[in-house]
N, CA, C and O of each residue as an XYZ file, in Angstrom:
712
protein
N     -26.460   -119.882    -61.209
C     -27.384   -118.769    -61.275
C     -26.983   -117.861    -62.434
O     -25.805   -117.516    -62.533
N     -27.891   -117.458    -63.311
C     -27.528   -116.617    -64.457
C     -27.182   -115.202    -64.006
O     -27.726   -114.686    -63.029
N     -26.250   -114.584    -64.758
C     -25.819   -113.220    -64.450
C     -26.878   -112.234    -64.924
O     -27.580   -112.487    -65.903
N     -26.984   -111.130    -64.235
C     -27.939   -110.099    -64.636
C     -27.397   -109.381    -65.868
O     -26.227   -109.528    -66.220
N     -28.255   -108.607    -66.515
C     -27.859   -107.862    -67.709
C     -26.752   -106.867    -67.424
O     -25.873   -106.655    -68.260
N     -26.788   -106.250    -66.239
C     -25.766   -105.263    -65.875
C     -24.414   -105.939    -65.701
O     -23.394   -105.402    -66.135
N     -24.394   -107.125    -65.064
C     -23.129   -107.845    -64.864
C     -22.560   -108.303    -66.196
O     -21.347   -108.268    -66.400
N     -23.445   -108.741    -67.122
C     -22.984   -109.151    -68.443
C     -22.387   -107.955    -69.188
O     -21.383   -108.092    -69.887
N     -23.003   -106.793    -69.036
C     -22.482   -105.587    -69.673
C     -21.103   -105.249    -69.128
O     -20.201   -104.902    -69.891
N     -20.932   -105.347    -67.810
C     -19.641   -105.061    -67.186
C     -18.568   -106.025    -67.681
O     -17.432   -105.616    -67.924
N     -18.915   -107.286    -67.830
C     -17.959   -108.278    -68.320
C     -17.569   -107.950    -69.756
O     -16.401   -108.067    -70.125
N     -18.540   -107.542    -70.567
C     -18.251   -107.187    -71.959
C     -17.340   -105.965    -72.032
O     -16.410   -105.920    -72.839
N     -17.611   -104.984    -71.191
C     -16.788   -103.773    -71.179
C     -15.361   -104.117    -70.770
O     -14.405   -103.662    -71.399
N     -15.216   -104.925    -69.709
C     -13.879   -105.322    -69.260
C     -13.151   -106.117    -70.338
O     -11.949   -105.942    -70.536
N     -13.873   -106.983    -71.029
C     -13.271   -107.768    -72.103
C     -12.805   -106.856    -73.233
O     -11.714   -107.044    -73.771
N     -13.622   -105.871    -73.596
C     -13.233   -104.916    -74.649
C     -12.004   -104.119    -74.239
O     -11.103   -103.901    -75.048
N     -11.967   -103.686    -72.985
C     -10.807   -102.933    -72.496
C      -9.556   -103.798    -72.536
O      -8.490   -103.330    -72.935
N      -9.679   -105.059    -72.125
C      -8.526   -105.964    -72.127
C      -8.025   -106.192    -73.552
O      -6.817   -106.184    -73.789
N      -8.936   -106.393    -74.499
C      -8.535   -106.599    -75.904
C      -7.855   -105.336    -76.434
O      -6.846   -105.418    -77.134
N      -8.406   -104.174    -76.102
C      -7.812   -102.908    -76.539
C      -6.401   -102.753    -75.989
O      -5.493   -102.341    -76.712
N      -6.212   -103.081    -74.716
C      -4.882   -102.960    -74.099
C      -3.897   -103.924    -74.756
O      -2.739   -103.567    -74.973
N      -4.340   -105.143    -75.077
C      -3.457   -106.097    -75.755
C      -3.067   -105.585    -77.146
O      -1.918   -105.727    -77.562
N      -4.024   -104.992    -77.857
C      -3.708   -104.430    -79.170
C      -2.714   -103.277    -79.054
O      -1.800   -103.159    -79.870
N      -2.890   -102.425    -78.039
C      -1.947   -101.317    -77.830
C      -0.552   -101.839    -77.515
O       0.438   -101.317    -78.025
N      -0.470   -102.874    -76.671
C       0.826   -103.447    -76.327
C       1.492   -104.057    -77.559
O       2.696   -103.898    -77.764
N       0.702   -104.756    -78.377
C       1.255   -105.344    -79.592
C       1.753   -104.261    -80.545
O       2.809   -104.405    -81.160
N       0.994   -103.190    -80.663
C       1.403   -102.083    -81.518
C       2.682   -101.439    -81.000
O       3.568   -101.104    -81.786
N       2.788   -101.263    -79.687
C       3.996   -100.681    -79.096
C       5.201   -101.573    -79.356
O       6.279   -101.074    -79.681
N       5.035   -102.880    -79.220
C       6.133   -103.805    -79.502
C       6.549   -103.731    -80.966
O       7.740   -103.758    -81.276
N       5.581   -103.639    -81.860
C       5.888   -103.536    -83.280
C       6.668   -102.258    -83.581
O       7.639   -102.284    -84.337
N       6.245   -101.142    -82.991
C       6.946    -99.872    -83.201
C       8.374    -99.964    -82.672
O       9.312    -99.536    -83.344
N       8.545   -100.521    -81.473
C       9.894   -100.674    -80.905
C      10.753   -101.558    -81.800
O      11.921   -101.248    -82.038
N      10.199   -102.636    -82.290
C      10.947   -103.540    -83.151
C      11.403   -102.813    -84.415
O      12.550   -102.950    -84.840
N      10.489   -102.037    -85.012
C      10.837   -101.330    -86.243
C      11.875   -100.239    -85.989
O      12.742    -99.999    -86.830
N      11.792    -99.583    -84.840
C      12.743    -98.518    -84.542
C      14.136    -99.051    -84.228
O      15.134    -98.456    -84.634
N      14.207   -100.151    -83.518
C      15.498   -100.617    -83.028
C      16.098   -101.761    -83.831
O      17.182   -102.243    -83.500
N      15.425   -102.197    -84.864
C      16.015   -103.240    -85.707
C      16.403   -102.625    -87.037
O      16.075   -101.470    -87.309
N      17.069   -103.352    -87.830
C      17.413   -102.844    -89.156
C      18.848   -102.405    -89.230
O      19.756   -103.150    -88.860
N      19.057   -101.198    -89.706
C      20.393   -100.688    -90.000
C      21.219   -100.568    -88.716
O      20.716   -100.169    -87.666
N      22.466   -100.916    -88.829
C      23.388   -100.848    -87.687
C      23.912    -99.436    -87.469
O      24.162    -99.039    -86.331
N      24.081    -98.679    -88.535
C      24.626    -97.338    -88.379
C      24.011    -96.420    -89.427
O      23.512    -96.888    -90.450
N      24.045    -95.131    -89.179
C      23.451    -94.182    -90.126
C      24.107    -94.214    -91.500
O      23.447    -93.908    -92.493
N      25.375    -94.573    -91.589
C      26.056    -94.571    -92.884
C      25.439    -95.585    -93.842
O      25.565    -95.441    -95.058
N      24.769    -96.615    -93.305
C      24.221    -97.663    -94.149
C      22.827    -97.329    -94.661
O      22.263    -98.105    -95.432
N      22.260    -96.207    -94.258
C      20.924    -95.824    -94.709
C      20.917    -95.735    -96.227
O      21.863    -95.242    -96.841
N      19.836    -96.218    -96.815
C      19.695    -96.147    -98.263
C      18.570    -95.195    -98.603
O      17.767    -94.858    -97.733
N      18.496    -94.763    -99.821
C      17.402    -93.922   -100.259
C      17.906    -92.702   -100.988
O      19.107    -92.501   -101.162
N      16.963    -91.902   -101.404
C      17.279    -90.714   -102.185
C      17.427    -89.476   -101.319
O      17.771    -88.409   -101.827
N      17.170    -89.598    -99.994
C      17.226    -88.445    -99.107
C      18.649    -88.094    -98.739
O      19.599    -88.595    -99.340
N      18.793    -87.239    -97.757
C      20.107    -86.837    -97.285
C      20.818    -88.003    -96.630
O      20.188    -88.819    -95.956
N      22.087    -88.085    -96.816
C      22.914    -89.112    -96.192
C      23.658    -88.490    -95.027
O      23.948    -87.294    -95.040
N      23.970    -89.292    -94.020
C      24.757    -88.797    -92.898
C      26.181    -88.508    -93.348
O      26.752    -89.260    -94.137
N      26.736    -87.454    -92.862
C      28.114    -87.079    -93.133
C      29.031    -88.110    -92.493
O      28.868    -88.455    -91.323
N      29.997    -88.602    -93.267
C      30.911    -89.632    -92.780
C      31.947    -89.070    -91.808
O      32.464    -89.812    -90.973
N      32.260    -87.782    -91.897
C      33.335    -87.202    -91.086
C      32.838    -86.421    -89.871
O      33.515    -85.510    -89.395
N      31.680    -86.772    -89.383
C      31.113    -86.064    -88.228
C      31.808    -86.527    -86.960
O      32.047    -87.719    -86.764
N      32.128    -85.566    -86.104
C      32.704    -85.869    -84.802
C      31.622    -85.635    -83.759
O      31.064    -84.540    -83.680
N      31.324    -86.643    -82.964
C      30.314    -86.514    -81.917
C      30.981    -86.172    -80.599
O      32.052    -86.686    -80.278
N      30.328    -85.288    -79.833
C      30.842    -84.920    -78.521
C      30.672    -86.069    -77.541
O      29.866    -86.978    -77.743
N      31.435    -86.002    -76.502
C      31.351    -86.941    -75.401
C      29.958    -86.839    -74.767
O      29.437    -85.734    -74.614
N      29.351    -87.966    -74.397
C      28.022    -87.982    -73.788
C      27.972    -87.133    -72.519
O      26.969    -86.464    -72.269
N      29.033    -87.149    -71.719
C      29.056    -86.347    -70.494
C      28.998    -84.860    -70.825
O      28.324    -84.093    -70.138
N      29.706    -84.454    -71.882
C      29.680    -83.055    -72.292
C      28.290    -82.661    -72.803
O      27.809    -81.563    -72.526
N      27.656    -83.559    -73.545
C      26.312    -83.284    -74.020
C      25.342    -83.138    -72.852
O      24.482    -82.257    -72.864
N      25.475    -83.993    -71.849
C      24.603    -83.913    -70.682
C      24.824    -82.605    -69.926
O      23.868    -81.996    -69.447
N      26.074    -82.173    -69.817
C      26.365    -80.893    -69.158
C      25.699    -79.739    -69.913
O      25.175    -78.812    -69.296
N      25.722    -79.799    -71.243
C      25.100    -78.746    -72.049
C      23.583    -78.737    -71.844
O      22.977    -77.672    -71.725
N      22.981    -79.908    -71.804
C      21.541    -79.999    -71.579
C      21.200    -79.473    -70.190
O      20.232    -78.728    -70.040
N      21.967    -79.840    -69.183
C      21.736    -79.356    -67.820
C      21.838    -77.837    -67.762
O      21.044    -77.187    -67.082
N      22.809    -77.271    -68.471
C      22.971    -75.818    -68.494
C      21.754    -75.151    -69.140
O      21.316    -74.093    -68.689
N      21.204    -75.769    -70.197
C      20.013    -75.221    -70.838
C      18.816    -75.232    -69.892
O      18.033    -74.284    -69.853
N      18.685    -76.325    -69.128
C      17.585    -76.389    -68.157
C      17.740    -75.322    -67.083
O      16.745    -74.729    -66.664
N      18.955    -75.064    -66.629
C      19.186    -74.025    -65.631
C      18.820    -72.657    -66.194
O      18.194    -71.843    -65.514
N      19.215    -72.410    -67.437
C      18.908    -71.131    -68.083
C      17.396    -70.965    -68.237
O      16.860    -69.877    -68.025
N      16.716    -72.045    -68.606
C      15.259    -71.981    -68.748
C      14.591    -71.710    -67.407
O      13.601    -70.981    -67.345
N      15.115    -72.285    -66.345
C      14.535    -72.060    -65.015
C      14.656    -70.600    -64.613
O      13.777    -70.077    -63.928
N      15.726    -69.930    -65.025
C      15.899    -68.509    -64.724
C      14.815    -67.678    -65.386
O      14.405    -66.652    -64.842
N      14.347    -68.102    -66.545
C      13.355    -67.341    -67.288
C      11.932    -67.589    -66.833
O      11.011    -66.927    -67.314
N      11.728    -68.520    -65.925
C      10.385    -68.792    -65.453
C       9.903    -67.661    -64.561
O      10.685    -67.000    -63.879
N       8.593    -67.459    -64.587
C       8.024    -66.382    -63.801
C       6.787    -66.921    -63.083
O       5.866    -67.438    -63.716
N       6.780    -66.795    -61.768
C       5.598    -67.169    -61.004
C       4.648    -65.983    -60.985
O       5.067    -64.847    -60.763
N       3.366    -66.247    -61.218
C       2.370    -65.186    -61.238
C       1.453    -65.314    -60.030
O       0.959    -66.396    -59.712
N       1.242    -64.201    -59.377
C       0.260    -64.122    -58.303
C      -0.620    -62.942    -58.640
O      -0.161    -61.800    -58.663
N      -1.901    -63.218    -58.905
C      -2.775    -62.134    -59.321
C      -4.226    -62.557    -59.240
O      -4.546    -63.745    -59.196
N      -5.096    -61.565    -59.220
C      -6.507    -61.787    -59.437
C      -6.763    -61.517    -60.913
O      -6.046    -60.732    -61.534
N      -7.758    -62.148    -61.467
C      -8.024    -61.964    -62.900
C      -9.108    -60.936    -63.163
O      -9.542    -60.754    -64.301
N      -9.548    -60.257    -62.095
C     -10.567    -59.226    -62.248
C     -10.211    -58.032    -61.387
O      -9.865    -58.183    -60.215
N     -10.297    -56.843    -61.970
C     -10.073    -55.601    -61.249
C     -11.387    -54.827    -61.231
O     -12.089    -54.763    -62.241
N     -11.717    -54.242    -60.088
C     -13.002    -53.557    -59.923
C     -12.799    -52.075    -59.653
O     -11.827    -51.657    -59.024
N     -13.768    -51.284    -60.159
C     -13.708    -49.838    -59.976
C     -15.112    -49.281    -59.792
O     -16.075    -49.768    -60.383
N     -15.205    -48.256    -58.966
C     -16.481    -47.560    -58.788
C     -16.529    -46.294    -59.651
O     -17.607    -45.844    -60.041
N     -15.353    -45.723    -59.948
C     -15.315    -44.459    -60.697
C     -14.778    -44.596    -62.127
O     -14.754    -43.608    -62.862
N     -14.358    -45.769    -62.530
C     -13.876    -45.985    -63.898
C     -12.407    -45.690    -64.110
O     -11.904    -45.862    -65.221
N     -11.693    -45.246    -63.063
C     -10.264    -44.992    -63.242
C      -9.414    -45.608    -62.131
O      -8.281    -46.014    -62.387
N      -9.929    -45.685    -60.914
C      -9.182    -46.313    -59.816
C      -9.709    -47.733    -59.622
O     -10.895    -47.948    -59.369
N      -8.790    -48.700    -59.749
C      -9.170    -50.112    -59.676
C      -8.515    -50.775    -58.483
O      -7.410    -50.412    -58.081
N      -9.210    -51.754    -57.922
C      -8.629    -52.594    -56.878
C      -8.429    -53.987    -57.465
O      -9.300    -54.542    -58.134
N      -7.250    -54.524    -57.185
C      -6.904    -55.849    -57.701
C      -5.563    -56.252    -57.109
O      -4.673    -55.415    -56.958
N      -5.414    -57.523    -56.773
C      -4.155    -58.043    -56.243
C      -3.266    -58.456    -57.414
O      -3.600    -59.383    -58.152
N      -2.141    -57.774    -57.585
C      -1.155    -58.076    -58.630
C       0.208    -58.098    -57.952
O       0.617    -57.092    -57.373
N       0.924    -59.226    -58.009
C       2.145    -59.342    -57.212
C       3.323    -59.853    -58.024
O       3.162    -60.546    -59.029
N       4.520    -59.488    -57.555
C       5.768    -60.083    -58.020
C       6.080    -61.164    -56.983
O       6.577    -60.868    -55.896
N       5.788    -62.398    -57.325
C       5.862    -63.509    -56.377
C       7.246    -63.649    -55.756
O       8.258    -63.333    -56.382
N       7.272    -64.128    -54.520
C       8.533    -64.339    -53.805
C       9.405    -65.383    -54.502
O      10.620    -65.397    -54.303
N       8.810    -66.252    -55.311
C       9.553    -67.289    -56.040
C      10.381    -66.712    -57.184
O      11.322    -67.353    -57.652
N      10.039    -65.514    -57.634
C      10.728    -64.905    -58.779
C      12.137    -64.471    -58.398
O      12.457    -64.340    -57.217
N      12.965    -64.253    -59.395
C      14.353    -63.844    -59.163
C      14.669    -62.456    -59.701
O      15.810    -62.002    -59.616
N      13.661    -61.773    -60.260
C      13.882    -60.449    -60.835
C      12.773    -59.495    -60.397
O      11.640    -59.914    -60.160
N      13.107    -58.214    -60.293
C      12.100    -57.187    -60.105
C      11.305    -57.078    -61.399
O      11.747    -57.550    -62.447
N      10.138    -56.459    -61.324
C       9.303    -56.372    -62.531
C       8.483    -55.098    -62.533
O       8.344    -54.416    -61.518
N       7.940    -54.795    -63.714
C       6.924    -53.767    -63.844
C       5.811    -54.344    -64.699
O       6.010    -55.329    -65.411
N       4.630    -53.723    -64.626
C       3.459    -54.222    -65.341
C       2.914    -53.139    -66.263
O       2.942    -51.952    -65.937
N       2.419    -53.570    -67.417
C       1.785    -52.669    -68.368
C       0.426    -53.265    -68.715
O       0.312    -54.460    -68.990
N      -0.614    -52.412    -68.698
C      -1.982    -52.862    -68.968
C      -2.486    -52.232    -70.262
O      -2.387    -51.020    -70.452
N      -3.031    -53.072    -71.154
C      -3.561    -52.629    -72.447
C      -5.028    -53.021    -72.554
O      -5.409    -54.122    -72.156
N      -5.851    -52.126    -73.088
C      -7.228    -52.488    -73.428
C      -7.193    -53.355    -74.677
O      -6.544    -52.999    -75.660
N      -7.880    -54.479    -74.647
C      -7.823    -55.394    -75.783
C      -8.457    -54.831    -77.047
O      -7.927    -55.039    -78.138
N      -9.575    -54.125    -76.931
C     -10.262    -53.679    -78.144
C      -9.521    -52.577    -78.889
O      -9.660    -52.466    -80.107
N      -8.727    -51.749    -78.179
C      -8.004    -50.654    -78.846
C      -6.487    -50.835    -78.833
O      -5.778    -50.100    -79.520
N      -5.980    -51.795    -78.066
C      -4.546    -52.023    -77.884
C      -3.858    -50.821    -77.246
O      -2.637    -50.685    -77.326
N      -4.629    -49.962    -76.621
C      -4.111    -48.748    -75.998
C      -3.558    -49.054    -74.609
O      -4.194    -49.742    -73.811
N      -2.356    -48.527    -74.332
C      -1.778    -48.666    -72.994
C      -2.543    -47.745    -72.048
O      -2.666    -46.545    -72.297
N      -3.061    -48.324    -70.950
C      -3.836    -47.512    -70.010
C      -3.215    -47.473    -68.614
O      -3.680    -46.733    -67.748
N      -2.165    -48.269    -68.393
C      -1.502    -48.232    -67.085
C      -0.095    -48.815    -67.233
O       0.120    -49.788    -67.957
N       0.852    -48.197    -66.532
C       2.226    -48.701    -66.451
C       2.678    -48.501    -65.010
O       2.691    -47.382    -64.497
N       3.046    -49.597    -64.373
C       3.486    -49.508    -62.974
C       4.946    -49.072    -62.910
O       5.660    -49.070    -63.913
N       5.359    -48.712    -61.733
C       6.778    -48.537    -61.475
C       7.373    -49.913    -61.186
O       6.687    -50.928    -61.296
N       8.624    -49.939    -60.825
C       9.314    -51.191    -60.527
C       8.749    -51.809    -59.245
O       8.579    -51.121    -58.238
N       8.462    -53.103    -59.291
C       7.922    -53.827    -58.143
C       8.969    -54.850    -57.716
O       9.311    -55.740    -58.495
N       9.485    -54.737    -56.485
C      10.511    -55.681    -56.038
C       9.921    -57.080    -55.817
O       8.706    -57.247    -55.710
N      10.800    -58.066    -55.754
C      10.383    -59.439    -55.487
C       9.628    -59.462    -54.161
O      10.113    -58.938    -53.159
N       8.451    -60.063    -54.155
C       7.621    -60.133    -52.958
C       6.696    -58.937    -52.799
O       5.867    -58.917    -51.889
N       6.826    -57.923    -53.684
C       5.961    -56.749    -53.617
C       4.664    -56.982    -54.355
O       4.554    -57.896    -55.173
N       3.664    -56.135    -54.055
C       2.371    -56.301    -54.718
C       1.666    -54.953    -54.855
O       1.963    -53.991    -54.147
N       0.735    -54.924    -55.782
C      -0.181    -53.802    -55.931
C      -1.548    -54.276    -55.475
O      -1.949    -55.403    -55.765
N      -2.256    -53.424    -54.768
C      -3.621    -53.740    -54.381
C      -4.603    -52.782    -55.035
O      -5.811    -53.020    -55.035
N      -4.072    -51.690    -55.596
C      -4.896    -50.744    -56.347
C      -4.007    -50.039    -57.365
O      -2.795    -49.923    -57.183
N      -4.635    -49.573    -58.436
C      -3.922    -48.816    -59.462
C      -4.904    -47.889    -60.155
O      -6.112    -48.124    -60.142
N      -4.376    -46.837    -60.759
C      -5.198    -45.850    -61.462
C      -4.796    -45.845    -62.931
O      -3.620    -45.700    -63.266
N      -5.791    -46.007    -63.804
C      -5.501    -46.028    -65.239
C      -5.501    -44.601    -65.782
O      -5.948    -43.672    -65.109
N      -4.999    -44.435    -66.999
C      -4.797    -43.103    -67.583
C      -6.061    -42.490    -68.178
O      -6.023    -41.355    -68.653
N      -7.167    -43.208    -68.162
C      -8.417    -42.676    -68.678
C      -9.558    -43.141    -67.786
O      -9.349    -43.955    -66.886
N     -10.743    -42.639    -68.023
C     -11.904    -43.051    -67.251
C     -12.800    -43.905    -68.143
O     -13.198    -43.486    -69.230
N     -13.108    -45.100    -67.666
C     -13.970    -46.013    -68.421
C     -15.411    -45.893    -67.924
O     -15.659    -45.685    -66.736
N     -16.344    -46.027    -68.849
C     -17.766    -46.021    -68.507
C     -18.121    -47.329    -67.801
O     -17.343    -48.282    -67.830
N     -19.290    -47.374    -67.170
C     -19.753    -48.598    -66.514
C     -19.772    -49.737    -67.519
O     -20.167    -49.568    -68.673
N     -19.340    -50.891    -67.060
C     -19.332    -52.059    -67.929
C     -18.141    -52.953    -67.640
O     -17.426    -52.783    -66.652
N     -17.954    -53.905    -68.531
C     -16.876    -54.883    -68.406
C     -15.935    -54.725    -69.596
O     -16.384    -54.596    -70.735
N     -14.643    -54.735    -69.333
C     -13.634    -54.543    -70.378
C     -12.589    -55.644    -70.281
O     -12.154    -56.006    -69.188
N     -12.195    -56.167    -71.423
C     -11.111    -57.142    -71.459
C      -9.804    -56.400    -71.689
O      -9.712    -55.511    -72.535
N      -8.801    -56.784    -70.917
C      -7.499    -56.134    -71.013
C      -6.409    -57.192    -70.937
O      -6.649    -58.326    -70.522
N      -5.211    -56.803    -71.344
C      -4.044    -57.679    -71.254
C      -3.026    -57.015    -70.350
O      -2.639    -55.866    -70.560
N      -2.600    -57.756    -69.342
C      -1.587    -57.288    -68.405
C      -0.273    -57.967    -68.772
O      -0.199    -59.194    -68.839
N       0.758    -57.170    -69.007
C       2.064    -57.698    -69.383
C       3.006    -57.555    -68.186
O       3.338    -56.447    -67.766
N       3.426    -58.700    -67.649
C       4.437    -58.730    -66.593
C       5.798    -58.677    -67.278
O       6.064    -59.485    -68.168
N       6.661    -57.748    -66.885
C       7.996    -57.592    -67.468
C       9.042    -57.741    -66.371
O       9.166    -56.859    -65.521
N       9.789    -58.825    -66.371
C      10.898    -58.975    -65.428
C      12.100    -58.228    -66.002
O      12.392    -58.332    -67.193
N      12.794    -57.475    -65.148
C      13.948    -56.714    -65.619
C      15.196    -57.143    -64.851
O      15.142    -57.526    -63.683
N      16.317    -57.062    -65.558
C      17.589    -57.434    -64.955
C      18.071    -56.298    -64.048
O      17.411    -55.265    -63.938
N      19.206    -56.491    -63.411
C      19.697    -55.549    -62.407
C      19.895    -54.134    -62.940
O      19.846    -53.177    -62.168
N      20.118    -53.983    -64.248
C      20.299    -52.635    -64.806
C      18.983    -51.854    -64.890
O      18.985    -50.674    -65.241
N      17.876    -52.497    -64.575
C      16.522    -51.917    -64.564
C      16.055    -51.464    -65.940
O      15.080    -50.720    -66.044
N      16.728    -51.895    -66.987
C      16.341    -51.532    -68.353
C      16.141    -52.759    -69.229
O      15.235    -52.788    -70.061
N      16.984    -53.772    -69.046
C      16.933    -54.954    -69.890
C      15.808    -55.868    -69.428
O      15.802    -56.356    -68.298
N      14.841    -56.089    -70.341
C      13.739    -56.991    -70.016
C      14.262    -58.419    -70.099
O      14.750    -58.861    -71.139
N      14.152    -59.125    -68.988
C      14.626    -60.504    -68.927
C      13.596    -61.456    -69.522
O      13.944    -62.352    -70.291
N      12.321    -61.259    -69.162
C      11.257    -62.087    -69.727
C       9.925    -61.370    -69.557
O       9.786    -60.457    -68.742
N       8.945    -61.810    -70.353
C       7.611    -61.221    -70.320
C       6.569    -62.316    -70.313
O       6.767    -63.393    -70.874
N       5.443    -62.016    -69.658
C       4.292    -62.913    -69.685
C       3.060    -62.031    -69.847
O       2.907    -61.031    -69.145
N       2.183    -62.406    -70.777
C       0.922    -61.701    -71.002
C      -0.213    -62.520    -70.395
O      -0.300    -63.729    -70.613
N      -1.082    -61.856    -69.631
C      -2.247    -62.526    -69.047
C      -3.467    -61.637    -69.204
O      -3.362    -60.412    -69.274
N      -4.618    -62.274    -69.257
C      -5.863    -61.527    -69.367
C      -6.290    -60.963    -68.019
O      -6.089    -61.590    -66.979
N      -6.882    -59.771    -68.050
C      -7.411    -59.136    -66.850
C      -8.742    -58.491    -67.223
O      -8.810    -57.690    -68.155
N      -9.793    -58.840    -66.498
C     -11.103    -58.241    -66.731
C     -11.236    -57.003    -65.867
O     -10.990    -57.050    -64.662
N     -11.624    -55.898    -66.480
C     -11.857    -54.647    -65.768
C     -13.360    -54.467    -65.631
O     -14.081    -54.441    -66.628
N     -13.829    -54.345    -64.402
C     -15.259    -54.194    -64.155
C     -15.489    -52.805    -63.530
O     -14.949    -52.488    -62.470
N     -16.298    -51.994    -64.210
C     -16.654    -50.672    -63.703
C     -18.117    -50.724    -63.314
O     -18.982    -51.026    -64.137
N     -18.389    -50.425    -62.043
C     -19.775    -50.473    -61.542
C     -20.580    -49.273    -61.971
O     -21.759    -49.166    -61.631
């Protein structure tokens, strides 16, 4: 029984995908071959570019791994979990409602600073917010007319001295005045 046009199309598509995958595999093998064959050591590299220093001392692999692990731990300390709404609403143009939190996953207290995007003017600065704390409303330093405003909220994690900023994250916040 002859195949329908749709079945023939499906067979052609599958055949094209299979040929594409074989070409990708062949290309990957070629790249691996070129990368891992050839010169035995960097000292044997030829060309007009920089040559490897002959008197280089390499650290022990275990020591290098410990250094990499330490870097990952340090990077994890700088991560900041964000819990927030991306829109704040107001009826009077100065008092806004919005959920903004210092997530329980964080390891530092924080404060927040809000800037209007069009003027770069600071319009709100919170006090210190402990881990797990949140704001549900805030009052800005000026009164905005009815409309929609784009703003940038800067989360600032601070170390135990309450002065040293450990890390910062900038996020967009839409201000809606009814």
